[in-house]
ZADO-1210 file (C-alpha; in nm, 4 decimals, padded with zeros to 6 digits):
<atoms>
<atom x="26.1780" y="13.5927" z="00.0832" code="UNK" pos="1"/>
<atom x="26.5157" y="13.5769" z="-00.0951" code="UNK" pos="2"/>
<atom x="26.8293" y="13.7255" z="00.0608" code="UNK" pos="3"/>
<atom x="26.8595" y="13.9570" z="-00.2396" code="UNK" pos="4"/>
<atom x="26.5994" y="14.1115" z="-00.4697" code="UNK" pos="5"/>
<atom x="26.7375" y="14.2030" z="-00.8108" code="UNK" pos="6"/>
<atom x="26.5843" y="14.4840" z="-01.0172" code="UNK" pos="7"/>
<atom x="26.7683" y="14.6202" z="-01.3225" code="UNK" pos="8"/>
<atom x="27.0822" y="14.4270" z="-01.2241" code="UNK" pos="9"/>
<atom x="27.0838" y="14.6002" z="-00.8849" code="UNK" pos="10"/>
<atom x="27.0702" y="14.3843" z="-00.5751" code="UNK" pos="11"/>
<atom x="26.8848" y="14.4949" z="-00.2623" code="UNK" pos="12"/>
<atom x="26.9677" y="14.2927" z="00.0480" code="UNK" pos="13"/>
<atom x="26.7810" y="14.2395" z="00.3723" code="UNK" pos="14"/>
<atom x="26.7551" y="14.5584" z="00.5770" code="UNK" pos="15"/>
<atom x="26.8349" y="14.7818" z="00.2792" code="UNK" pos="16"/>
<atom x="26.6381" y="15.0629" z="00.1174" code="UNK" pos="17"/>
<atom x="26.7067" y="15.1726" z="-00.2377" code="UNK" pos="18"/>
<atom x="26.5573" y="15.3831" z="-00.5162" code="UNK" pos="19"/>
<atom x="26.6101" y="15.2379" z="-00.8629" code="UNK" pos="20"/>
<atom x="26.5365" y="15.4271" z="-01.1829" code="UNK" pos="21"/>
<atom x="26.4215" y="15.2058" z="-01.4686" code="UNK" pos="22"/>
<atom x="26.4954" y="15.3828" z="-01.7956" code="UNK" pos="23"/>
<atom x="26.1963" y="15.3638" z="-02.0285" code="UNK" pos="24"/>
<atom x="26.2524" y="15.6074" z="-02.3158" code="UNK" pos="25"/>
<atom x="26.3244" y="15.9708" z="-02.3968" code="UNK" pos="26"/>
<atom x="26.1092" y="16.2691" z="-02.4839" code="UNK" pos="27"/>
<atom x="26.1577" y="16.4348" z="-02.8252" code="UNK" pos="28"/>
<atom x="26.3807" y="16.6830" z="-02.6393" code="UNK" pos="29"/>
<atom x="26.6072" y="16.3877" z="-02.5494" code="UNK" pos="30"/>
<atom x="26.5072" y="16.4202" z="-02.1843" code="UNK" pos="31"/>
<atom x="26.5150" y="16.0762" z="-02.0236" code="UNK" pos="32"/>
<atom x="26.1955" y="15.9461" z="-01.8666" code="UNK" pos="33"/>
<atom x="26.2679" y="15.6999" z="-01.5864" code="UNK" pos="34"/>
<atom x="26.0347" y="15.4830" z="-01.3816" code="UNK" pos="35"/>
<atom x="26.1308" y="15.5318" z="-01.0130" code="UNK" pos="36"/>
<atom x="26.1091" y="15.2153" z="-00.8012" code="UNK" pos="37"/>
<atom x="26.1387" y="15.2437" z="-00.4228" code="UNK" pos="38"/>
<atom x="26.2389" y="14.9272" z="-00.2366" code="UNK" pos="39"/>
<atom x="26.2097" y="14.8921" z="00.1426" code="UNK" pos="40"/>
<atom x="26.3422" y="14.5686" z="00.2903" code="UNK" pos="41"/>
<atom x="26.3252" y="14.4635" z="00.6536" code="UNK" pos="42"/>
<atom x="26.5958" y="14.2555" z="00.8178" code="UNK" pos="43"/>
<atom x="26.3410" y="13.9852" z="00.8998" code="UNK" pos="44"/>
<atom x="26.1851" y="13.7464" z="00.6501" code="UNK" pos="45"/>
<atom x="25.8353" y="13.8120" z="00.5166" code="UNK" pos="46"/>
<atom x="25.6222" y="13.8627" z="00.2050" code="UNK" pos="47"/>
<atom x="25.6882" y="14.1128" z="-00.0743" code="UNK" pos="48"/>
<atom x="25.4097" y="14.3676" z="-00.1300" code="UNK" pos="49"/>
<atom x="25.3829" y="14.5922" z="-00.4371" code="UNK" pos="50"/>
<atom x="25.2184" y="14.9373" z="-00.4327" code="UNK" pos="51"/>
<atom x="25.1530" y="15.1073" z="-00.7681" code="UNK" pos="52"/>
<atom x="25.0019" y="15.4481" z="-00.8387" code="UNK" pos="53"/>
<atom x="24.9521" y="15.6585" z="-01.1479" code="UNK" pos="54"/>
<atom x="24.9117" y="15.3739" z="-01.3954" code="UNK" pos="55"/>
<atom x="24.6702" y="15.6233" z="-01.5437" code="UNK" pos="56"/>
<atom x="24.8596" y="15.9519" z="-01.5367" code="UNK" pos="57"/>
<atom x="24.5673" y="16.1721" z="-01.4330" code="UNK" pos="58"/>
<atom x="24.4660" y="15.9543" z="-01.1368" code="UNK" pos="59"/>
<atom x="24.6568" y="16.1238" z="-00.8574" code="UNK" pos="60"/>
<atom x="24.4971" y="15.9906" z="-00.5373" code="UNK" pos="61"/>
<atom x="24.7054" y="15.6734" z="-00.5515" code="UNK" pos="62"/>
<atom x="25.0189" y="15.8787" z="-00.6072" code="UNK" pos="63"/>
<atom x="24.9367" y="16.0771" z="-00.2925" code="UNK" pos="64"/>
<atom x="24.8656" y="15.7602" z="-00.0917" code="UNK" pos="65"/>
<atom x="25.2075" y="15.6163" z="-00.1708" code="UNK" pos="66"/>
<atom x="25.3805" y="15.9533" z="-00.1267" code="UNK" pos="67"/>
<atom x="25.2306" y="15.9892" z="00.2201" code="UNK" pos="68"/>
<atom x="25.3320" y="15.6353" z="00.3173" code="UNK" pos="69"/>
<atom x="25.6880" y="15.7088" z="00.2055" code="UNK" pos="70"/>
<atom x="25.6996" y="16.0541" z="00.3660" code="UNK" pos="71"/>
<atom x="25.5797" y="15.9286" z="00.7062" code="UNK" pos="72"/>
<atom x="25.8003" y="15.6168" z="00.6826" code="UNK" pos="73"/>
<atom x="25.4944" y="15.4010" z="00.7497" code="UNK" pos="74"/>
<atom x="25.5825" y="15.2131" z="00.4335" code="UNK" pos="75"/>
<atom x="25.8912" y="15.0625" z="00.5992" code="UNK" pos="76"/>
<atom x="25.8068" y="14.7074" z="00.7110" code="UNK" pos="77"/>
<atom x="25.9234" y="14.5253" z="01.0240" code="UNK" pos="78"/>
<atom x="25.9239" y="14.2043" z="00.8234" code="UNK" pos="79"/>
<atom x="25.9284" y="14.1450" z="00.4508" code="UNK" pos="80"/>
<atom x="25.9590" y="14.3948" z="00.1659" code="UNK" pos="81"/>
<atom x="25.7557" y="14.6760" z="00.0121" code="UNK" pos="82"/>
<atom x="25.8207" y="14.7756" z="-00.3499" code="UNK" pos="83"/>
<atom x="25.6550" y="15.1077" z="-00.4355" code="UNK" pos="84"/>
<atom x="25.6048" y="15.2737" z="-00.7739" code="UNK" pos="85"/>
<atom x="25.4280" y="15.6024" z="-00.6955" code="UNK" pos="86"/>
<atom x="25.4004" y="15.7110" z="-01.0624" code="UNK" pos="87"/>
<atom x="25.3962" y="15.4298" z="-01.3183" code="UNK" pos="88"/>
<atom x="25.2847" y="15.6464" z="-01.6100" code="UNK" pos="89"/>
<atom x="25.5237" y="15.9413" z="-01.5857" code="UNK" pos="90"/>
<atom x="25.4247" y="16.0540" z="-01.9376" code="UNK" pos="91"/>
<atom x="25.0557" y="16.0802" z="-01.8527" code="UNK" pos="92"/>
<atom x="25.1345" y="16.2462" z="-01.5207" code="UNK" pos="93"/>
<atom x="25.3340" y="16.5201" z="-01.6936" code="UNK" pos="94"/>
<atom x="25.0554" y="16.5822" z="-01.9459" code="UNK" pos="95"/>
<atom x="24.7642" y="16.5364" z="-01.6994" code="UNK" pos="96"/>
<atom x="24.6163" y="16.2626" z="-01.9172" code="UNK" pos="97"/>
<atom x="24.5102" y="15.9024" z="-01.8659" code="UNK" pos="98"/>
<atom x="24.7311" y="15.7339" z="-02.1255" code="UNK" pos="99"/>
<atom x="25.0684" y="15.7839" z="-02.2905" code="UNK" pos="100"/>
<atom x="25.1406" y="16.0357" z="-02.5717" code="UNK" pos="101"/>
<atom x="25.0030" y="15.8079" z="-02.8452" code="UNK" pos="102"/>
<atom x="24.6750" y="15.7770" z="-02.6531" code="UNK" pos="103"/>
<atom x="24.7088" y="15.4102" z="-02.5589" code="UNK" pos="104"/>
<atom x="24.5972" y="15.2846" z="-02.2165" code="UNK" pos="105"/>
<atom x="24.8734" y="15.1024" z="-02.0276" code="UNK" pos="106"/>
<atom x="24.6106" y="14.9078" z="-01.8341" code="UNK" pos="107"/>
<atom x="24.4917" y="14.7486" z="-02.1586" code="UNK" pos="108"/>
<atom x="24.8433" y="14.6738" z="-02.2855" code="UNK" pos="109"/>
<atom x="24.9595" y="14.3849" z="-02.0630" code="UNK" pos="110"/>
<atom x="25.1648" y="14.1698" z="-02.0614" code="UNK" pos="111"/>
<atom x="25.3405" y="14.4069" z="-02.2985" code="UNK" pos="112"/>
<atom x="25.6167" y="14.3754" z="-02.5558" code="UNK" pos="113"/>
<atom x="25.9726" y="14.5025" z="-02.5231" code="UNK" pos="114"/>
<atom x="25.9763" y="14.6404" z="-02.8770" code="UNK" pos="115"/>
<atom x="25.6121" y="14.7501" z="-02.8860" code="UNK" pos="116"/>
<atom x="25.4333" y="15.0782" z="-02.8251" code="UNK" pos="117"/>
<atom x="25.5248" y="15.2923" z="-02.5252" code="UNK" pos="118"/>
<atom x="25.2262" y="15.1566" z="-02.3299" code="UNK" pos="119"/>
<atom x="25.3266" y="14.7991" z="-02.4056" code="UNK" pos="120"/>
<atom x="25.6901" y="14.8740" z="-02.3166" code="UNK" pos="121"/>
<atom x="25.5857" y="15.0064" z="-01.9741" code="UNK" pos="122"/>
<atom x="25.3652" y="14.6998" z="-01.9243" code="UNK" pos="123"/>
<atom x="25.6530" y="14.4721" z="-02.0267" code="UNK" pos="124"/>
<atom x="25.8842" y="14.6436" z="-01.7786" code="UNK" pos="125"/>
<atom x="25.6402" y="14.5910" z="-01.4920" code="UNK" pos="126"/>
<atom x="25.5806" y="14.2280" z="-01.5794" code="UNK" pos="127"/>
<atom x="25.9487" y="14.1396" z="-01.6171" code="UNK" pos="128"/>
<atom x="26.1267" y="14.3578" z="-01.3611" code="UNK" pos="129"/>
<atom x="25.8706" y="14.3834" z="-01.0811" code="UNK" pos="130"/>
<atom x="25.6048" y="14.1093" z="-01.0833" code="UNK" pos="131"/>
<atom x="25.8559" y="13.8202" z="-01.0468" code="UNK" pos="132"/>
<atom x="25.9719" y="13.9772" z="-00.7184" code="UNK" pos="133"/>
<atom x="25.6379" y="14.0088" z="-00.5375" code="UNK" pos="134"/>
<atom x="25.3752" y="13.8002" z="-00.3593" code="UNK" pos="135"/>
<atom x="25.0804" y="14.0400" z="-00.3935" code="UNK" pos="136"/>
<atom x="25.0036" y="14.4027" z="-00.4670" code="UNK" pos="137"/>
<atom x="24.7664" y="14.6995" z="-00.4551" code="UNK" pos="138"/>
<atom x="24.7086" y="14.9073" z="-00.7675" code="UNK" pos="139"/>
<atom x="24.5603" y="15.2493" z="-00.6805" code="UNK" pos="140"/>
<atom x="24.3090" y="15.4126" z="-00.9163" code="UNK" pos="141"/>
<atom x="24.0351" y="15.6772" z="-00.9321" code="UNK" pos="142"/>
<atom x="23.7306" y="15.7315" z="-01.1467" code="UNK" pos="143"/>
<atom x="23.7855" y="15.9036" z="-01.4799" code="UNK" pos="144"/>
<atom x="23.6139" y="16.1513" z="-01.7111" code="UNK" pos="145"/>
<atom x="23.4372" y="16.3470" z="-01.4312" code="UNK" pos="146"/>
<atom x="23.3220" y="16.0263" z="-01.2613" code="UNK" pos="147"/>
<atom x="23.4007" y="15.9863" z="-00.8907" code="UNK" pos="148"/>
<atom x="23.4296" y="15.6539" z="-00.7079" code="UNK" pos="149"/>
<atom x="23.3409" y="15.5769" z="-00.3487" code="UNK" pos="150"/>
<atom x="23.6404" y="15.4094" z="-00.1753" code="UNK" pos="151"/>
<atom x="23.6327" y="15.0447" z="-00.2790" code="UNK" pos="152"/>
<atom x="23.8474" y="14.7412" z="-00.3439" code="UNK" pos="153"/>
<atom x="23.7886" y="14.5451" z="-00.6638" code="UNK" pos="154"/>
<atom x="23.8967" y="14.1830" z="-00.6908" code="UNK" pos="155"/>
<atom x="23.7648" y="13.8496" z="-00.8070" code="UNK" pos="156"/>
<atom x="23.6025" y="13.6589" z="-00.5218" code="UNK" pos="157"/>
<atom x="23.6712" y="13.3336" z="-00.7066" code="UNK" pos="158"/>
<atom x="24.0469" y="13.3560" z="-00.7602" code="UNK" pos="159"/>
<atom x="24.3049" y="13.2436" z="-00.5053" code="UNK" pos="160"/>
<atom x="24.3319" y="13.4459" z="-00.1862" code="UNK" pos="161"/>
<atom x="24.2337" y="13.7822" z="-00.3377" code="UNK" pos="162"/>
<atom x="23.9069" y="13.7941" z="-00.1433" code="UNK" pos="163"/>
<atom x="24.0856" y="13.7411" z="00.1885" code="UNK" pos="164"/>
<atom x="24.3422" y="14.0077" z="00.1048" code="UNK" pos="165"/>
<atom x="24.0552" y="14.2449" z="00.0214" code="UNK" pos="166"/>
<atom x="23.8908" y="14.1748" z="00.3573" code="UNK" pos="167"/>
<atom x="24.2210" y="14.2539" z="00.5276" code="UNK" pos="168"/>
<atom x="24.2448" y="14.5880" z="00.3425" code="UNK" pos="169"/>
<atom x="23.8875" y="14.6498" z="00.4605" code="UNK" pos="170"/>
<atom x="23.7720" y="14.9328" z="00.2328" code="UNK" pos="171"/>
<atom x="23.4140" y="15.0542" z="00.2886" code="UNK" pos="172"/>
<atom x="23.3054" y="14.8401" z="-00.0094" code="UNK" pos="173"/>
<atom x="23.4619" y="14.5308" z="-00.1658" code="UNK" pos="174"/>
<atom x="23.3284" y="14.4585" z="-00.5141" code="UNK" pos="175"/>
<atom x="23.3564" y="14.1327" z="-00.7040" code="UNK" pos="176"/>
<atom x="23.5183" y="14.2219" z="-01.0358" code="UNK" pos="177"/>
<atom x="23.6112" y="13.9729" z="-01.3042" code="UNK" pos="178"/>
<atom x="23.9479" y="13.9987" z="-01.4732" code="UNK" pos="179"/>
<atom x="23.9680" y="14.2339" z="-01.7719" code="UNK" pos="180"/>
<atom x="24.1700" y="14.1134" z="-02.0695" code="UNK" pos="181"/>
<atom x="24.5132" y="14.2767" z="-02.1051" code="UNK" pos="182"/>
<atom x="24.4842" y="14.4535" z="-01.7683" code="UNK" pos="183"/>
<atom x="24.7616" y="14.4635" z="-01.5087" code="UNK" pos="184"/>
<atom x="24.5529" y="14.2584" z="-01.2657" code="UNK" pos="185"/>
<atom x="24.4785" y="13.9925" z="-01.5271" code="UNK" pos="186"/>
<atom x="24.8419" y="13.9615" z="-01.6404" code="UNK" pos="187"/>
<atom x="24.9650" y="13.9364" z="-01.2806" code="UNK" pos="188"/>
<atom x="24.7037" y="13.6680" z="-01.2041" code="UNK" pos="189"/>
<atom x="24.8380" y="13.4567" z="-01.4908" code="UNK" pos="190"/>
<atom x="25.1737" y="13.4686" z="-01.3111" code="UNK" pos="191"/>
<atom x="25.0076" y="13.3549" z="-00.9884" code="UNK" pos="192"/>
<atom x="25.0219" y="13.6998" z="-00.8252" code="UNK" pos="193"/>
<atom x="24.7031" y="13.8583" z="-00.6815" code="UNK" pos="194"/>
<atom x="24.6627" y="14.2343" z="-00.7331" code="UNK" pos="195"/>
<atom x="24.3907" y="14.4298" z="-00.5547" code="UNK" pos="196"/>
<atom x="24.2546" y="14.7403" z="-00.7280" code="UNK" pos="197"/>
<atom x="24.1667" y="15.0303" z="-00.4977" code="UNK" pos="198"/>
<atom x="23.9360" y="15.2973" z="-00.6401" code="UNK" pos="199"/>
<atom x="23.8620" y="15.6332" z="-00.4759" code="UNK" pos="200"/>
<atom x="23.7707" y="15.9813" z="-00.5994" code="UNK" pos="201"/>
<atom x="23.8083" y="16.1144" z="-00.9525" code="UNK" pos="202"/>
<atom x="24.0920" y="16.2087" z="-01.1843" code="UNK" pos="203"/>
<atom x="24.2961" y="16.5274" z="-01.1290" code="UNK" pos="204"/>
<atom x="24.1381" y="16.5933" z="-00.7880" code="UNK" pos="205"/>
<atom x="24.2468" y="16.4953" z="-00.4397" code="UNK" pos="206"/>
<atom x="23.9876" y="16.3065" z="-00.2373" code="UNK" pos="207"/>
<atom x="24.1204" y="16.3447" z="00.1171" code="UNK" pos="208"/>
<atom x="23.8863" y="16.0869" z="00.2672" code="UNK" pos="209"/>
<atom x="23.9657" y="15.8336" z="-00.0053" code="UNK" pos="210"/>
<atom x="24.3384" y="15.8975" z="00.0359" code="UNK" pos="211"/>
<atom x="24.3209" y="15.8396" z="00.4123" code="UNK" pos="212"/>
<atom x="24.1165" y="15.5228" z="00.3674" code="UNK" pos="213"/>
<atom x="24.3738" y="15.4010" z="00.1134" code="UNK" pos="214"/>
<atom x="24.6599" y="15.4628" z="00.3565" code="UNK" pos="215"/>
<atom x="24.4812" y="15.2901" z="00.6426" code="UNK" pos="216"/>
<atom x="24.3773" y="14.9959" z="00.4238" code="UNK" pos="217"/>
<atom x="24.7351" y="14.9448" z="00.3081" code="UNK" pos="218"/>
<atom x="24.8539" y="14.9370" z="00.6687" code="UNK" pos="219"/>
<atom x="24.5808" y="14.6873" z="00.7604" code="UNK" pos="220"/>
<atom x="24.6889" y="14.4625" z="00.4750" code="UNK" pos="221"/>
<atom x="25.0529" y="14.4901" z="00.5845" code="UNK" pos="222"/>
<atom x="24.9513" y="14.3893" z="00.9374" code="UNK" pos="223"/>
<atom x="24.7503" y="14.0954" z="00.8033" code="UNK" pos="224"/>
<atom x="25.0608" y="13.9839" z="00.6135" code="UNK" pos="225"/>
<atom x="25.2617" y="14.0145" z="00.9394" code="UNK" pos="226"/>
<atom x="25.4760" y="14.2893" z="00.7894" code="UNK" pos="227"/>
<atom x="25.3941" y="14.5392" z="01.0669" code="UNK" pos="228"/>
<atom x="25.2570" y="14.5032" z="01.4201" code="UNK" pos="229"/>
<atom x="24.9883" y="14.7742" z="01.4371" code="UNK" pos="230"/>
<atom x="24.7284" y="14.9156" z="01.1986" code="UNK" pos="231"/>
<atom x="24.4120" y="15.1303" z="01.2153" code="UNK" pos="232"/>
<atom x="24.0834" y="14.9606" z="01.2973" code="UNK" pos="233"/>
<atom x="23.7751" y="14.9827" z="01.0771" code="UNK" pos="234"/>
<atom x="23.4203" y="14.8525" z="01.0455" code="UNK" pos="235"/>
<atom x="23.3784" y="14.5378" z="00.8314" code="UNK" pos="236"/>
<atom x="23.3727" y="14.5934" z="00.4556" code="UNK" pos="237"/>
<atom x="23.0472" y="14.5549" z="00.2618" code="UNK" pos="238"/>
<atom x="23.0935" y="14.2673" z="00.0178" code="UNK" pos="239"/>
<atom x="22.9057" y="14.3139" z="-00.3110" code="UNK" pos="240"/>
<atom x="22.8942" y="14.0659" z="-00.5982" code="UNK" pos="241"/>
<atom x="22.7260" y="14.2784" z="-00.8656" code="UNK" pos="242"/>
<atom x="22.7275" y="14.6342" z="-00.9913" code="UNK" pos="243"/>
<atom x="22.5596" y="14.8306" z="-01.2695" code="UNK" pos="244"/>
<atom x="22.5888" y="15.1772" z="-01.4171" code="UNK" pos="245"/>
<atom x="22.2576" y="15.3568" z="-01.4604" code="UNK" pos="246"/>
<atom x="22.2676" y="15.5397" z="-01.7931" code="UNK" pos="247"/>
<atom x="22.0881" y="15.8490" z="-01.9133" code="UNK" pos="248"/>
<atom x="21.7692" y="15.7806" z="-02.1088" code="UNK" pos="249"/>
<atom x="21.7874" y="16.1264" z="-02.2620" code="UNK" pos="250"/>
<atom x="22.0154" y="16.4298" z="-02.2701" code="UNK" pos="251"/>
<atom x="21.9926" y="16.7218" z="-02.0288" code="UNK" pos="252"/>
<atom x="22.1221" y="16.8467" z="-01.6945" code="UNK" pos="253"/>
<atom x="22.1807" y="16.5737" z="-01.4368" code="UNK" pos="254"/>
<atom x="22.0881" y="16.6461" z="-01.0734" code="UNK" pos="255"/>
<atom x="22.1763" y="16.3571" z="-00.8374" code="UNK" pos="256"/>
<atom x="21.9738" y="16.3239" z="-00.5165" code="UNK" pos="257"/>
<atom x="22.2330" y="16.1320" z="-00.3108" code="UNK" pos="258"/>
<atom x="22.6037" y="16.1361" z="-00.2323" code="UNK" pos="259"/>
<atom x="22.8558" y="15.8578" z="-00.2867" code="UNK" pos="260"/>
<atom x="22.8300" y="15.5828" z="-00.0288" code="UNK" pos="261"/>
<atom x="22.4542" y="15.6225" z="00.0228" code="UNK" pos="262"/>
<atom x="22.2523" y="15.3020" z="00.0546" code="UNK" pos="263"/>
<atom x="21.9401" y="15.3227" z="-00.1596" code="UNK" pos="264"/>
<atom x="21.6275" y="15.1122" z="-00.2040" code="UNK" pos="265"/>
<atom x="21.4718" y="14.9465" z="-00.5085" code="UNK" pos="266"/>
<atom x="21.3043" y="15.1876" z="-00.7497" code="UNK" pos="267"/>
<atom x="21.4087" y="15.4852" z="-00.5359" code="UNK" pos="268"/>
<atom x="21.4461" y="15.8121" z="-00.7251" code="UNK" pos="269"/>
<atom x="21.8227" y="15.8677" z="-00.7447" code="UNK" pos="270"/>
<atom x="21.8164" y="16.1930" z="-00.9381" code="UNK" pos="271"/>
<atom x="21.6682" y="16.3803" z="-01.2301" code="UNK" pos="272"/>
<atom x="21.7690" y="16.4764" z="-01.5812" code="UNK" pos="273"/>
<atom x="21.6227" y="16.8199" z="-01.6510" code="UNK" pos="274"/>
<atom x="21.5562" y="16.9897" z="-01.9811" code="UNK" pos="275"/>
<atom x="21.7877" y="17.2972" z="-01.9767" code="UNK" pos="276"/>
<atom x="21.5020" y="17.5033" z="-02.1238" code="UNK" pos="277"/>
<atom x="21.2671" y="17.4278" z="-01.8351" code="UNK" pos="278"/>
<atom x="21.0600" y="17.1514" z="-01.9939" code="UNK" pos="279"/>
<atom x="21.0908" y="16.7772" z="-01.9474" code="UNK" pos="280"/>
<atom x="21.2113" y="16.6296" z="-01.6155" code="UNK" pos="281"/>
<atom x="21.3156" y="16.2620" z="-01.6218" code="UNK" pos="282"/>
<atom x="21.3483" y="16.0457" z="-01.3096" code="UNK" pos="283"/>
<atom x="21.6613" y="15.8355" z="-01.2649" code="UNK" pos="284"/>
<atom x="21.5777" y="15.5035" z="-01.0937" code="UNK" pos="285"/>
<atom x="21.7245" y="15.1526" z="-01.0664" code="UNK" pos="286"/>
<atom x="21.5512" y="14.8183" z="-01.0238" code="UNK" pos="287"/>
<atom x="21.7783" y="14.7036" z="-00.7386" code="UNK" pos="288"/>
<atom x="21.8665" y="14.8432" z="-00.3975" code="UNK" pos="289"/>
<atom x="22.2327" y="14.8843" z="-00.3108" code="UNK" pos="290"/>
<atom x="22.5076" y="15.1334" z="-00.2396" code="UNK" pos="291"/>
<atom x="22.6191" y="15.4190" z="-00.4645" code="UNK" pos="292"/>
<atom x="22.9856" y="15.3532" z="-00.5498" code="UNK" pos="293"/>
<atom x="23.0253" y="15.5819" z="-00.8506" code="UNK" pos="294"/>
<atom x="22.8711" y="15.9021" z="-00.9809" code="UNK" pos="295"/>
<atom x="22.9022" y="16.1351" z="-01.2769" code="UNK" pos="296"/>
<atom x="22.9969" y="16.4841" z="-01.1586" code="UNK" pos="297"/>
<atom x="22.9427" y="16.6467" z="-01.4986" code="UNK" pos="298"/>
<atom x="22.5887" y="16.7912" z="-01.5024" code="UNK" pos="299"/>
<atom x="22.5740" y="16.8007" z="-01.8833" code="UNK" pos="300"/>
<atom x="22.4819" y="16.4521" z="-02.0025" code="UNK" pos="301"/>
<atom x="22.3915" y="16.2892" z="-02.3313" code="UNK" pos="302"/>
<atom x="22.1710" y="15.9882" z="-02.3926" code="UNK" pos="303"/>
<atom x="22.3578" y="15.6757" z="-02.2835" code="UNK" pos="304"/>
<atom x="22.6028" y="15.8535" z="-02.0517" code="UNK" pos="305"/>
<atom x="22.6916" y="15.6741" z="-01.7267" code="UNK" pos="306"/>
<atom x="22.5218" y="15.8513" z="-01.4342" code="UNK" pos="307"/>
<atom x="22.5295" y="15.6432" z="-01.1153" code="UNK" pos="308"/>
<atom x="22.7134" y="15.3191" z="-01.0322" code="UNK" pos="309"/>
<atom x="22.5265" y="15.0907" z="-00.7906" code="UNK" pos="310"/>
<atom x="22.6804" y="14.7906" z="-00.6125" code="UNK" pos="311"/>
<atom x="22.4380" y="14.5229" z="-00.4922" code="UNK" pos="312"/>
<atom x="22.4131" y="14.1534" z="-00.4105" code="UNK" pos="313"/>
</atoms>
């Protein structure tokens, strides 16, 4: 760990805490939009951990996880450094939308371009101001478009030490997930920096259980990295290598039979799609047994819509 960390020409020394505002752009009203970066440095040497929330502006559980860690001062390490960006996509957060005003997804815009679109500019800022400073990170997300996720860590089991970091976080489920082109996780990996993705709940709704699990998992990871001395205990995570979304074979009203986190058997009836006029009733089944890690909460479905996400081995 260097004696000084430099972000936007500002130096943060050992034992210091500082909030740095990275200027991104202005609204049409000429109101500046800044990217707040919170830096917490211990006096003792140790790794540098990044926490990011709100990369998608309508995914607020991660924002709440980081806010709670800051508010309770649990984010302050005994050794090493924590860099926290509670709201990466301030634009989307203001508008309650996933992307930025032009509709682009920041998490498909990495590594970004300084003179590119707003999404690519935000990606460029992260990659050039923040990623060079850190050893590893957690990027907090939720499901989107009325889909809720069971608390889970996503990482590639085949890349570096990501799998071991995921075990240390110890979410209820750890899912093998290959790198997605132009994503934050993929761009960071190319720089040699592992990023875990934590998923819990759905957009624009607090999931109190998922938030608490996210807080506790972060503290467990910090303890594993020797940044703090104590962390909550948990049962071992369920490691899953595969997952599939079950899609609607026809339109109608979707009635799930099980809650998130339920372990189900092969060919078990997971729900029904009902004709809204009282006619046809279609069973929803899957060829493999596993655990339900995602579910569509919108009862009105069309043919091909994602219904239930199953993780299995």
